[in-house]
C-alpha positions in Angstrom: 0.0 0.0 0.1 1.3 3.4 -0.7 1.9 5.6 2.0 -0.4 8.6 2.0 -0.5 11.8 3.4 -2.5 11.5 6.8 -4.5 14.3 6.2 -5.7 12.7 3.2 -7.0 9.7 4.8 -10.2 11.0 6.1 -12.1 8.2 4.6 -11.1 6.3 7.6 -12.3 9.0 9.9 -15.3 8.3 11.8 -16.7 11.7 11.2 -20.5 11.9 10.4 -20.5 12.1 6.7 -21.7 15.4 5.2 -25.2 15.0 4.4 -25.6 17.6 1.9 -28.9 15.9 0.9 -30.8 18.2 3.3 -29.4 21.2 1.3 -30.0 19.5 -2.0 -33.6 18.6 -0.9 -34.3 22.3 -0.2 -33.1 23.2 -3.8 -34.9 20.3 -5.3 -38.0 21.1 -3.4 -37.9 24.8 -4.4 -37.3 23.7 -7.9 -40.2 21.4 -7.9 -42.6 23.9 -6.4 -41.6 26.6 -8.6 -43.6 27.8 -11.8 -42.4 27.2 -15.1 -41.5 30.8 -15.5 -39.2 30.6 -12.5 -35.8 31.8 -13.2 -33.1 29.4 -13.7 -32.4 27.4 -10.6 -28.7 27.1 -9.1 -26.6 24.6 -10.8 -26.5 21.0 -9.2 -23.9 21.0 -6.7 -20.5 19.4 -7.9 -18.3 17.0 -6.3 -15.4 19.0 -4.5 -12.9 17.5 -6.9 -14.9 18.9 -9.7 -15.2 22.2 -8.0 -13.3 24.3 -10.8 -13.9 27.8 -11.7 -16.4 28.3 -14.9 -15.4 31.9 -15.2 -12.3 33.1 -16.3 -11.1 35.1 -13.2 -10.5 38.8 -13.4 -7.0 40.0 -12.8 -7.6 43.4 -11.3 -7.5 43.5 -7.7 -8.4 47.0 -7.2 -12.1 48.1 -6.4 -14.1 48.0 -9.6 -16.0 50.6 -11.3 -19.8 50.1 -10.6 -21.5 48.3 -13.5 -24.8 49.4 -14.5 -27.6 48.2 -12.4 -30.7 46.6 -14.4 -34.1 45.8 -13.4 -34.9 42.4 -14.9 -37.9 41.8 -16.8 -38.7 38.8 -14.8 -42.0 36.9 -15.4 -44.2 37.7 -12.5 -47.3 36.0 -13.9 -47.4 33.1 -11.4 -47.9 35.2 -8.1 -48.7 32.1 -6.2 -45.0 31.0 -6.2 -42.5 32.6 -3.6 -41.1 35.8 -5.1 -38.2 35.6 -2.9 -36.8 33.2 -5.7 -36.8 35.9 -8.4 -33.9 38.2 -9.1 -34.6 41.7 -9.6 -31.4 42.9 -10.7 -28.5 41.8 -12.7 -24.8 43.2 -12.2 -22.0 42.2 -14.3 -24.0 39.1 -15.3 -25.0 38.1 -11.8 -28.5 38.0 -10.9 -29.3 39.5 -7.5 -32.3 40.9 -5.4 -32.2 42.9 -2.3 -31.3 40.6 0.7 -32.6 40.2 4.3 -30.7 42.1 6.7 -30.8 39.5 9.3 -29.1 37.2 10.1 -25.9 38.8 9.3 -23.2 36.7 7.4 -23.9 34.5 4.4 -26.9 32.2 4.5 -28.2 29.7 2.1 -31.6 30.6 0.4 -33.4 29.2 -2.2 -31.3 29.3 -5.5 -28.9 31.6 -3.8 -27.0 33.0 -0.9 -28.1 35.9 1.1 -25.2 38.2 2.1 -25.5 40.8 5.1 -22.9 42.8 6.7 -23.1 45.9 9.1 -21.3 49.1 8.9 -22.5 52.4 10.1 -20.1 54.6 8.7 -19.4 53.2 5.2 -20.6 54.9 2.1 -20.3 52.0 -0.2 -19.9 48.2 0.0 -19.0 45.7 -2.6 -19.3 41.9 -2.5 -16.3 40.2 -3.6 -16.6 36.5 -5.0 -13.6 34.1 -5.6 -13.6 30.4 -6.5 -12.0 28.3 -4.0 -8.3 28.9 -3.8 -8.3 31.3 -6.9 -5.7 34.1 -6.3 -8.1 36.8 -8.0 -11.7 37.4 -7.6 -14.1 36.0 -10.2 -16.7 38.8 -9.6 -17.2 42.0 -7.9 -20.8 43.2 -7.2 -21.5 46.5 -5.5 -24.6 46.8 -3.3 -27.1 49.1 -4.9 -28.1 51.9 -2.7 -31.5 50.6 -2.3 -30.2 47.2 -0.9 -29.1 49.1 2.2 -31.5 49.0 5.2 -30.3 51.2 8.0 -26.7 50.3 8.4 -26.9 46.9 6.9 -25.9 46.1 3.3 -27.8 42.9 2.3 -28.2 41.1 -1.1 -29.2 37.8 -2.4 -26.8 36.5 -5.2 -28.4 33.7 -7.3 -26.7 30.6 -9.1 -23.6 30.3 -6.9 -22.0 27.1 -5.9 -21.7 27.4 -2.0 -19.3 24.6 -1.8 -16.6 26.4 -3.8 -17.5 29.8 -2.8 -15.1 32.2 -1.0 -16.2 35.7 -0.6 -15.3 39.1 1.0 -16.1 42.7 1.1 -14.6 45.9 0.1 -15.8 49.0 2.2 -15.5 52.7 1.1 -15.7 55.3 3.4 -13.6 58.0 5.2 -9.8 57.3 6.1 -9.8 59.4 9.2 -7.9 57.8 12.1 -8.4 60.8 14.3 -12.1 60.2 13.9 -11.8 56.4 14.2 -12.3 55.7 10.5 -10.0 53.5 8.6 -11.8 52.7 5.5 -9.7 51.3 2.7 -11.5 49.9 -0.6 -8.2 48.4 -1.7 -8.7 45.9 1.1 -10.8 42.8 0.9 -12.2 42.0 4.3 -13.5 38.9 5.7 -17.0 38.6 7.1 -17.0 38.6 11.1 -20.0 36.2 10.7 -18.3 33.8 8.6 -19.0 30.4 9.7 -15.8 28.9 8.1 -12.7 30.8 7.2 -10.2 29.4 4.7 -6.5 30.2 4.3 -4.8 28.4 7.3 -6.4 25.1 6.5 -3.4 23.0 7.3 -1.4 23.8 10.7 1.8 25.2 9.9 1.7 25.2 6.2 3.4 28.3 4.9 1.0 30.9 3.5 1.3 32.8 0.5 2.5 36.1 1.7 1.3 37.7 -1.6 -2.3 36.6 -1.2 -4.4 39.5 -1.7 -7.0 38.0 0.5 -5.6 35.6 3.0 -8.4 34.8 5.2 -11.4 34.1 3.2 -15.0 33.8 4.3 -16.9 30.5 3.3 -20.2 29.1 3.9 -20.9 26.0 6.2 -23.8 23.6 6.2 -25.8 23.0 9.1 -26.5 19.4 8.2 -24.5 17.4 10.8 -26.4 14.4 12.2 -26.4 14.9 16.2 -28.7 12.0 16.6 -30.2 12.5 20.2 -27.2 14.6 21.5 -27.7 17.6 23.6 -25.9 19.7 26.2 -25.1 17.5 29.1 -26.0 19.8 31.9 -23.8 18.3 34.5 -24.3 20.3 37.7 -21.5 22.6 38.2 -20.5 21.2 41.5 -19.9 17.9 39.9 -17.4 19.0 37.3 -13.8 18.2 37.2 -12.4 20.2 34.3 -9.4 19.5 32.4 -7.5 22.5 30.6 -6.1 21.3 27.3 -4.6 22.6 24.1 -6.2 20.9 20.9 -2.8 20.5 19.1 -0.6 20.0 22.2 -2.8 17.1 23.6 -1.8 14.5 20.7 0.8 16.3 18.5 3.8 14.6 20.4 4.9 11.5 18.5 4.4 9.4 21.6 0.6 10.0 21.6 0.2 7.1 19.0 -2.9 8.8 17.5 -3.6 8.4 13.8 -4.2 12.2 13.4 -2.0 14.0 15.7 -2.7 17.4 16.9 -6.5 17.4 15.8 -9.8 17.3 16.9 -10.1 13.8 15.9 -7.0 13.0 17.7 -8.6 14.1 21.1 -11.5 11.8 20.0 -9.0 8.9 20.0 -8.0 9.7 23.4 -11.3 10.1 25.0 -10.8 6.7 26.9 -7.8 8.2 28.6 -9.8 11.2 29.9 -12.4 8.9 31.0 -10.1 6.7 32.8 -8.6 9.8 34.5 -12.0 10.7 35.8 -12.5 14.3 34.6 -16.0 15.2 32.9 -15.3 18.4 31.2 -12.5 19.4 28.9 -11.7 23.2 28.5 -10.3 23.7 25.2 -7.9 26.6 24.7 -8.9 28.8 21.7 -10.3 27.0 18.8 -11.7 30.1 17.0 -10.0 30.5 13.7 -6.7 32.3 14.3 -3.4 32.7 12.3 -0.5 30.8 13.7 1.9 32.7 11.7 0.7 36.0 13.2 4.1 37.4 14.5 5.8 34.3 13.5 9.6 34.4 13.8 12.2 32.7 11.6 15.7 31.5 13.0 18.1 33.5 10.9 20.8 30.8 11.0 18.6 27.7 10.1 15.8 29.6 8.1 13.2 27.6 9.9 10.2 29.2 11.8 10.8 28.8 15.4 8.0 30.7 16.8 4.3 30.6 16.1 1.2 32.1 17.6 0.7 28.7 19.2 -1.8 29.3 21.9 -4.3 31.0 19.6 -5.4 33.9 22.0 -5.8 36.2 18.8 -9.2 35.7 17.2 -9.7 35.9 13.4 -13.2 34.7 13.2 -15.5 34.2 16.2 -18.1 31.8 14.4 -15.3 29.7 12.6 -13.4 26.7 14.2 -9.9 26.5 13.6 -9.2 24.7 10.3 -5.7 23.7 11.1 -6.9 21.6 14.1 -8.8 19.5 11.8 -7.4 16.3 10.0 -10.1 17.5 7.4 -9.2 21.1 7.4 -7.9 21.3 3.8 -11.3 19.6 2.7 -13.1 22.3 4.6 -14.7 19.9 7.1 -13.6 21.3 10.1 -17.0 22.0 11.2 -18.1 18.4 11.0 -14.8 17.1 12.6 -15.4 19.5 15.6 -19.0 18.5 16.0 -18.1 14.7 15.8 -15.7 15.4 18.6 -18.3 17.1 20.7 -20.7 14.5 20.1 -18.1 11.7 21.1 -17.4 13.7 24.4 -21.1 13.8 25.3 -21.4 10.0 24.8 -18.5 9.7 27.3 -20.3 12.0 29.8 -17.8 14.6 29.0 -18.8 18.4 28.6 -17.0 20.6 26.2 -16.1 24.3 27.3 -14.5 26.8 24.9 -11.8 29.4 25.9 -13.0 32.3 23.9 -11.3 35.5 23.4 -13.6 38.5 22.8 -11.2 41.1 24.5 -9.3 41.8 21.3 -8.8 40.6 17.8 -5.8 39.7 15.3 -5.8 43.3 13.9 -3.5 44.8 16.4 -3.2 48.4 16.8 -2.3 51.2 14.3 0.3 49.3 13.0 -1.5 46.3 12.5 -3.3 44.6 9.5 -6.6 45.6 8.3 -8.5 42.2 7.9 -12.1 42.6 8.9 -13.5 44.8 11.7 -11.1 47.5 11.3 -12.0 48.1 7.7 -15.8 47.3 8.1 -16.3 50.0 10.9 -13.4 50.7 13.0 -15.2 53.2 15.3 -17.9 50.7 16.2 -15.9 47.7 16.9 -12.9 49.0 18.8 -12.6 51.1 21.8 -10.6 54.1 20.9 -8.9 57.2 22.5 -10.2 60.4 21.7 -7.3 60.9 19.4 -8.4 57.7 17.4 -5.7 55.5 18.9 -6.6 51.9 20.3 -7.1 51.6 23.9 -4.9 48.4 25.0 -6.7 46.8 28.1 -5.9 43.3 26.5 -1.9 43.7 26.2 -2.0 42.9 22.7 -2.7 46.1 20.9 -6.5 46.8 20.7 -9.6 46.1 22.7 -12.8 45.1 21.2 -15.6 47.5 22.1 -17.9 44.9 23.8 -20.4 47.2 25.2 -21.3 48.8 22.0 -24.9 47.6 21.2 -23.6 46.1 17.7 -20.6 44.4 19.1 -22.7 43.2 22.2 -25.0 41.5 19.7 -22.2 40.0 17.8 -20.9 38.4 20.9 -24.3 37.1 21.8 -25.0 35.8 18.3 -21.7 34.1 18.3 -22.2 32.3 21.8 -25.8 31.4 20.7 -24.5 29.8 17.5 -21.8 27.7 19.2 -24.5 26.5 21.8 -27.1 25.8 19.2 -25.2 24.7 16.5 -22.2 22.7 18.2 -23.9 21.9 21.6 -21.2 23.6 23.4 -21.5 23.3 27.3 -19.8 26.2 28.6 -17.4 29.2 27.8 -14.4 30.6 29.6 -13.9 34.2 28.7 -10.3 35.3 28.6 -9.6 38.5 30.3 -13.2 38.8 30.8 -13.0 42.0 33.0 -12.7 43.8 29.5 -16.3 42.8 28.9 -17.5 45.0 31.6 -15.8 48.2 30.4 -17.6 51.1 28.9 -16.9 52.1 25.6 -14.3 55.0 27.0 -12.6 52.0 29.1 -14.3 52.8 32.3 -15.5 49.9 34.4 -19.4 49.8 34.4 -21.2 49.0 37.5 -24.0 47.1 35.6 -22.4 46.0 32.3 -25.0 45.4 29.7 -23.2 42.6 28.0 -22.4 40.6 31.0 -26.1 40.8 32.2 -27.4 39.9 28.8 -25.3 36.8 28.7 -26.4 35.9 32.0 -29.9 36.1 31.2 -30.0 34.8 27.6 -32.6 32.1 27.1 -30.4 30.1 24.7 -27.4 30.3 27.0 -29.5 29.3 30.0 -27.9 25.9 30.7 -24.4 26.9 29.6 -21.5 27.5 32.0 -20.3 31.0 31.8 -16.8 31.3 33.6 -14.8 34.7 33.6 -11.1 35.4 33.7 -12.0 38.0 36.2 -9.2 40.4 35.3 -7.6 42.1 32.3 -4.3 43.7 31.2 -5.5 47.1 32.2 -5.3 46.5 35.9 -9.0 45.7 36.4 -9.0 42.8 38.9 -12.4 41.6 39.7 -11.7 38.2 41.5 -14.8 37.9 43.9 -16.4 41.0 42.6 -17.1 40.1 38.9 -20.5 41.2 37.9 -22.1 37.7 38.2 -25.8 38.2 37.9 -26.2 34.9 39.7 -24.6 32.9 36.8 -20.9 33.6 36.4 -18.1 31.5 37.7 -14.5 32.9 37.9 -11.2 31.4 37.6 -10.3 32.0 41.4 -6.6 33.4 40.9 -6.8 33.7 44.9 -7.2 30.0 45.3 -4.0 29.6 43.2 -1.9 31.9 44.9 -2.9 30.9 48.4 -2.7 27.1 47.9 0.9 27.6 46.2 2.0 29.8 49.3 0.6 27.4 51.8 2.1 24.4 49.8 5.5 26.0 50.0 5.2 26.4 54.0 4.9 30.1 53.8 3.7 31.5 57.1 0.5 33.4 57.6 -1.5 31.4 55.0 -3.6 28.9 57.3 -6.5 31.5 57.6 -6.6 32.1 53.9 -6.2 28.3 53.0 -9.3 27.6 55.3 -11.5 30.0 52.9 -10.1 28.6 49.9 -10.8 24.9 51.1 -14.5 26.0 51.7 -15.0 27.6 48.3 -14.1 30.9 49.0 -17.1 32.3 51.0 -15.1 35.4 51.7 -15.2 36.0 47.9 -18.6 34.4 46.8 -20.7 34.5 49.8 -23.9 34.9 47.9 -22.8 32.9 44.9 -21.9 29.5 46.4 -18.8 27.7 46.0 -19.4 26.8 42.5 -18.6 30.3 41.4 -14.9 29.3 42.2 -13.0 27.5 39.6 -10.4 26.1 41.7 -6.8 25.9 40.0 -3.3 25.7 40.9 -2.0 25.6 37.4 -3.1 26.6 34.1 -1.7 27.3 30.7 -0.4 30.6 31.5 2.3 29.8 34.0 4.4 26.9 35.3 3.1 23.5 35.0 2.8 21.6 38.3 6.0 19.6 37.7 7.7 22.9 37.0 6.0 24.7 40.1 8.0 22.2 42.3 11.0 22.1 40.3 12.0 25.8 39.7 12.2 29.1 41.6 12.7 31.2 38.6 11.1 31.4 35.2 13.3 30.1 32.2 11.9 31.8 29.2 15.0 32.3 27.1 13.6 30.1 24.4 10.9 32.9 23.8 13.6 35.1 22.4 12.8 38.1 24.7 15.7 37.7 27.1 13.5 36.0 29.9 11.6 39.5 30.1 8.3 37.9 29.4 6.1 35.9 31.6 5.0 36.1 35.3 7.8 36.7 38.0 5.5 36.0 40.9 4.9 32.4 40.5 5.0 31.2 44.2 7.1 28.1 43.1 9.7 26.3 45.0 12.4 24.0 43.7 12.5 21.7 46.6 16.2 22.5 46.8 17.8 22.4 43.5 16.8 24.4 40.4 15.5 22.3 37.6 16.6 18.8 36.6 18.5 16.7 39.3 19.2 13.1 40.0 19.0 13.7 43.7 16.6 11.0 45.1 15.5 13.2 48.1 14.7 16.2 46.0 12.7 14.1 43.4 10.8 12.5 46.3 9.9 15.6 47.7 8.8 17.1 44.4 6.6 14.0 43.8 5.1 14.3 47.2 4.4 18.0 46.7 2.6 17.3 43.5 0.5 14.7 45.3 -0.2 17.3 48.0 -1.4 19.8 45.6 -3.6 17.4 43.9 -5.2 16.3 47.3 -5.8 19.9 48.4 -7.3 20.7 44.8 -9.7 17.8 44.9 -10.8 17.9 48.4 -11.8 21.7 48.1 -15.3 22.8 47.7 -15.8 24.4 44.2 -14.9 23.2 40.9 -11.5 21.8 40.5 -9.5 22.3 37.2 -6.4 20.3 36.2 -4.0 21.5 33.6 -3.3 18.9 30.8 -0.3 16.7 31.7 0.0 17.6 35.3 -1.3 14.1 36.2 1.8 12.6 34.4 4.3 15.1 35.4 4.6 17.1 32.2 7.3 19.7 32.1 8.0 23.0 30.1 11.3 23.0 31.3 10.9 26.0 33.6 9.3 28.0 31.0 6.3 29.8 32.2 5.1 31.4 29.0 5.3 28.8 26.1 2.7 30.9 24.0 4.9 30.6 21.0 6.3 27.1 21.0 5.2 24.3 18.6 7.3 21.7 20.0 7.8 19.3 23.1 7.7 22.5 25.6 4.1 22.2 24.6 3.2 18.9 23.5 2.3 16.4 26.0 4.8 13.5 26.2 2.8 10.4 26.6 5.8 8.3 27.7 5.4 10.2 30.9 2.3 8.1 31.5 4.2 5.1 32.1 7.2 6.7 33.7 4.9 8.6 36.4 2.0 6.0 36.3 2.0 6.2 39.9 1.0 9.9 39.9 -1.4 9.3 37.2 -2.9 6.6 39.4 -2.9 8.8 42.5 -4.9 11.6 40.5 -7.3 9.0 39.1 -8.1 7.7 42.5 -8.7 11.3 43.8 -11.1 12.0 41.0 -13.0 9.0 41.6 -13.0 9.8 45.3 -14.5 13.2 44.7 -17.1 11.7 42.6 -18.1 9.2 45.1 -18.4 11.7 48.0 -20.9 14.3 47.5 -19.9 15.9 50.8 -17.1 17.3 48.7 -19.5 18.8 46.2 -21.9 21.3 47.7 -23.8 23.7 46.0 -24.0 26.3 48.7 -21.4 27.3 51.3 -20.9 25.2 54.5 -22.1 26.8 57.6 -19.9 25.4 60.5 -23.1 24.4 62.1 -25.0 21.2 62.8 -28.4 21.7 61.4 -29.2 18.0 60.8 -28.6 16.8 64.5 -25.6 14.7 63.6 -23.6 15.8 66.4 -21.1 17.6 64.1 -21.1 20.7 62.3 -20.9 20.4 58.5 -17.5 21.5 58.6 -15.2 21.9 61.4 -11.4 23.0 61.4 -8.6 21.4 63.7 -5.1 21.5 64.1 -2.6 19.3 65.9 -5.3 19.1 68.4 -8.8 18.0 67.5 -11.2 20.8 67.5 -8.5 23.5 68.2 -7.0 24.8 65.0 -3.9 26.8 65.0 -4.4 30.0 63.2 -1.3 31.6 64.2 1.1 33.3 62.0 3.7 30.5 62.1 1.2 27.7 61.9 1.7 25.6 58.8 -0.8 22.8 59.9 -4.4 22.5 59.2 -7.2 19.9 59.3 -10.7 19.9 58.3 -13.6 17.5 58.9 -16.7 17.3 56.7 -19.5 15.5 58.3 -21.3 13.0 55.8 -24.8 13.6 57.3 -24.7 17.1 55.8 -23.8 16.3 52.3 -25.7 18.4 49.9 -27.3 20.5 52.6 -28.4 17.4 54.5 -30.2 16.0 51.5 -27.6 13.1 51.0 -25.9 10.8 53.3 -22.2 10.4 53.0 -19.2 9.2 54.9 -17.2 11.6 57.3 -14.0 12.8 55.8 -11.1 14.2 57.6 -8.3 16.0 55.7 -5.0 16.8 57.5 -2.2 19.0 55.9 1.2 19.3 57.4 3.2 21.9 55.3 5.8 22.2 57.8 9.5 20.7 57.3 9.1 18.7 60.3 6.7 15.6 61.4 3.8 16.5 63.5 1.1 14.3 65.2 -2.5 15.0 64.7 -5.1 14.2 67.2 -8.3 12.5 65.6 -11.9 13.7 66.2 -13.9 11.0 68.0 -16.5 9.5 65.8 -19.9 8.0 67.2 -22.2 5.4 66.1 -19.6 2.9 65.6 -17.8 4.8 62.7 -14.1 4.6 62.7 -11.3 6.2 60.7 -9.7 4.7 57.5 -7.1 5.8 55.4 -7.5 6.8 51.8 -4.5 9.2 51.2 -1.3 9.6 53.0 1.4 11.2 50.6 3.8 10.8 53.5 3.7 6.9 53.1 5.2 4.7 50.9 2.0 3.8 49.1 0.2 7.1 49.2 -3.3 6.1 48.0 -5.4 3.2 47.7 -8.6 2.5 45.7 -11.7 4.5 46.9 -13.9 2.3 48.9 -11.0 0.2 49.8 -9.6 2.4 52.7 -7.4 0.9 55.2 -8.8 0.7 58.9 -6.7 2.8 61.1 -5.4 1.1 64.2 -4.8 4.1 66.3 -8.2 5.9 66.3 -6.9 8.6 68.3 -4.0 10.1 66.5 -2.3 10.2 63.2 1.4 10.8 62.7 1.9 13.3 59.7 5.4 13.1 58.1 6.8 16.6 56.9 5.0 18.4 54.0 2.3 15.7 53.5 -1.3 15.5 53.3 -3.6 12.8 54.6 -7.4 12.0 53.8 -9.3 9.7 56.1 -12.8 8.3 55.8 -15.0 7.9 58.8 -17.3 4.7 58.4 -18.3 1.6 59.9 -15.6 -1.1 59.8 -16.2 -3.9 57.1 
């Protein structure tokens, strides 16, 4: 058998085949019901391989002169037919009619395509049509004046082949940056509502830098067969989230998947995620972006060594990243992503998208004009009075999210992803920006955040904010939530890291974080807190216990980039070492971190690969590396299988014990008559926590009879944490009704955990000896 390009082997993919029959049926039904005098129907759709342009492309790339607009002498004698099918004008040989202003974007209609685009300040708009991949347009059709309603240009163009069509717009208007206008009719702009964007169809394939229209709008077909799939609607308190990068998860050769670095690659690894025990994946940005944005070429080797790998720079909000699809060059990224989501749901795993609405890939005054900047710069971006870009994102521009038009675009986008892709939740990058007014000031009642919270289509969708931005607005605990929003709890991360290191003065804060941060979310419950210790932005867990300082030299910025306040500790030696004692301590610290995370109230989030000790070799800002700094090395699963097993058991333990997953804050009171409060804190002496500045020990007990507000019965749990560098004996609370303590986890022991349900009976029920820097989890239940 000849070796084939893997991305060509889509015949073996289990993506649901495209059922173009639904579209064809529409066309056929239209033709069948149309009168004999109806205009020529759209040509039968060709196979993709036959999708060659029939018209000699024009060579000019400048805005064309406006052809004469004619009113057709159509036969309207059959008035019982839908007049929408009839063209009313003809321009340059293309038959058209006034379109529908809503929905925005390009929409299939009988015998044609409806194009609709907004611009408040443009004077003219021209639709530019390409045959797929053609370097030059096949046609340019100016919108007749009468086709504009309000600030919307809309037009139906008949007889197009939607499978081979690429389109864009030229907008004319004032070029007056001081007034916020940057119209340039020499530019072809992609549609901000485009469902598919071509141009970066295969990841890392060098683009044609001379392409006059590098990112091209295309249509998608909403004909995926979802069968009975729907959002899972897992209660938030039951989630264990796994943050991952689509490409990084399977790109490493050790992944062993058939299509590394793709949506279908993740699908092949779903059994791993299921075995690990997570029930939600949070995908780093998958909206179309350009990995070659700000790419860098090594002057000595000539190879591109830096890409926009993470993807926090959106091109199109409605289009999935083609380069993440094995079928991207065939334009099937929509179906491939939907097939992944459907497969996740079948495994009981929700899909949450990390979305970036705070800025776009167009940058500041020096950046390219690709779409919004040329469509209506003054509307879409926050501008200073002098016409410069506000930069609350740290990347050049800031989307004007609380302008009513932009607000609606964000809402349309999220509704689209929920209704068409069955997405279960969104994590909003630098979400504090979404609460800023058009002049950049924070709003007390941000209309966008309120709208999203109360939107009927998003009603069952998780909304998670990164509650800060690069402009200094830090809203952890104060983000406008409207009873719906959760937050990445940065204070949880910082407190746990400090406590884990053994810093003094952290016991009181640690008690708050373990309870789901009631000091921050008193009225919102612990599910408002997304608890995490590591995320894509910063050290991995392995590196957090292996490095005191960042080592970002590979980024080419003289180690200036990345955070400096990492609250990490190398356990005695910086970086790689063979010292057995240091390695053992690092292993124990990772176990301690997981034990704290998965016994905290709130929603735990695990960073991809932490469960097998993934390293970025001390780099805490790997945004630009498409290599093993970011790729998950699956050989670590064998090397660190004990750590994987430890995390797997903790996840299973959390799922088994509802007392760890309360929806409302614990009260510290006994309201069910069990003889114990729902939560109680302890120290080396039972019922006597040490809150002093120098204390590094803390224990807490969860009474099982208070699980879920007393509605469920569970075992009692006792969690002891000794972050001191010396051993300590912990007195144990007395249990009544014949229950006794059993050991599930003891990171200070040679065998740090057992299978949930197989906890080991504790011979001494009065005291437990805690090794230095260790965590123990006991279960109070009747002996078997």
